[in-house]
N, C-alpha and C positions, 0 to 999 in steps of 0.2 A: 656503452657502445664505444668502440675504438675508432677514432677518425683515421681513415686510410690516407696516407700522405701521397701527394702527386709525385711524379718523377722529378719535377722541378724543385719541390720542397726537399726531397731526399738529396738531390745533387747539391743543393745549397748548403747542406749540412756537412759535406765532405771536409771542408777546411777545419771545422771545429773538431771532427773526428781525428784528423791528422795531427792535431795539437795534443793528443793524449800523451801522458808521460811515457818515456821509453823504459825507465828502470824501476821507479818507485810509484806504483799505482796504489789506489785506495779501493778497498772492497766496499761497494756501494749497496749491494743487496745479496742476500743468501736466500735461496729457495730450495725446497726439496719436494719430491713428487712421491707421496706415500702410496698412491694408487693412480692408475691411468686417469687423466683429466683433472686431477686434484693437485693443488699447490699449497704449500705452507711457507710463509715468509718467516724466517728465523732471525734472531739476534745473534745466535752462535750455532755452530754445527760441529759435530765430531766427525772426523775423517778417518776411516780405517782402511787397512790394506785389503781386507776381505770384502767389505761392503761399499767402499767409496764413501758417500755421505751416509752416515748411519740413519736409518729410517727412510731412505730413498728407495724407489722401486727398481733401480737400475739392474740389480742382480736378478730379481724375481721376474722382471719383464723379459729378460733375455735378449738375444740378438739373432738376426738372420745371418750375421757375418761369422758365426761359429758353427762348426759341423753338428754339434749337439743342441744348438739353440740356447745355450747358456749365455749369461752376461759376458760380453766381450771385455777382457781385462784391460784393453787399451782405450775403452770408451767409458770408464768408470765415472769420469767427471766431464762436464761441459762448462765452458767459460765464455762469456760474451762481454764485449766492450760496453761499458755503461753509457758512453756517449752515443753509440749506435742504437742501443735499445731505447734510450730517451728520445732519439729522433724518430724511430720507427713506431714506438708504442705510445709516446707522449707521457701521460701521467704515470708516476711510479707504481701505482696500484695495478697497472697492466703489464709491467715488466715480466713478472714470473710466468705469464702466459706463453712466453717464448720457449719455455721448457728447459732452460739452463739452470744450473745450480748456483753459479757465481757470476755476478755482474760487477766488473772491475774497470775502473778508470785507468786503463793501461793500453798502450799501443800493442795490438795483437796481430800486427801485420806479419806475413811470412818472413820478412827481413828481420824484424825485431825479436820474434819468438818462434824460430823455426823448430821443427821436430827435434826432440832431444833436449830442448831448453828446460831447465829446472826452475821452478818458482817456489819461493817460500810463501806459504799461505797460512798465516797465523803460525802455529808451531809445527805445522805439517810441511812436507816438501812433496811437490807433484811434478810430473814430467809431461811435457807436450808430446803427443803422439802424432804419427803421420796421417792419421785418418781424417779426411775432409769432413767439415761440419757444414752442411748446406741447408737451405730452406726447403721444407717439405710442404705437403698439402695443408697440414694444420697451421703452419706458419703463414701460408698464403691466405687461408681463411680468416685468420685472426688479424693480420696486419695489412692484407691487400696484395694484389698481384704486382703492383709497382714496387713494393718493398721487397718482394721475392726476387724480382728482376734486378733490383738494385744490389742486393747482397750477393747474388749469383753472377753479376757482371764480371768482366775481366778485372776491373778495379776492385770490385767487391771481394773477389777471390784473392787478389794480391794483398789486400788489407785484412783479409779474413774477417769480413764484417759480420758474418753469421756466427763467428766465434771459433773456438778451438776445442779439441778433445784432449783429455789428459788421463794419466793413471797415477795412483798414489805410490810414492816412493817411501815416505816416512809418515806414519799416522800422526794426528795431532788435533788440536782444537783451533777453530777459526771463528773470529767475531767480526760483526759489522764494524767498519771503520779501520780494520787492520790494514797496515801498509803491506802491499804485495811486492816482493823483490825478486829480481833474477838472482838465482842462487849460484854460488861458486862450487857447490857440491856437484859431484858427477864424475 
């Protein structure tokens, strides 16, 4: 059972979140979604141009944002700040329930990683896309209505607390503990 945080507990965590590294973050957790409602926590993952995280259901699941319902190419990957998920979900075993693939100790604010920012993730390079990542009904059910209000608040959107969407620029391998850097590529 996940303890739902109060608004006060969440607000109290903002200072810690704002202390996230600006340039060199650390990959704290990798998860893939082989099927709907399933999560696998991985020590390493292969990232491909065609599939995003190999073995993840992103492409098969499709998207309502494409005319033909196929996987949206700018929503291949989702990343969330590790300090945010630690605050919202508590124990690490609950982090993957948020549904993201990468949980990184990195400042993911709109100011620090705007759309178009490239990140070196292991040997791969990914690019932040302009699509907003917001809390959905599943997120609210798992982490509580206060958590959803918190991440969707004006401060939450500015800091992109729910995370960011990205697409693969260069395939590669990523491992737990890898340093994530803003790339000069682009």
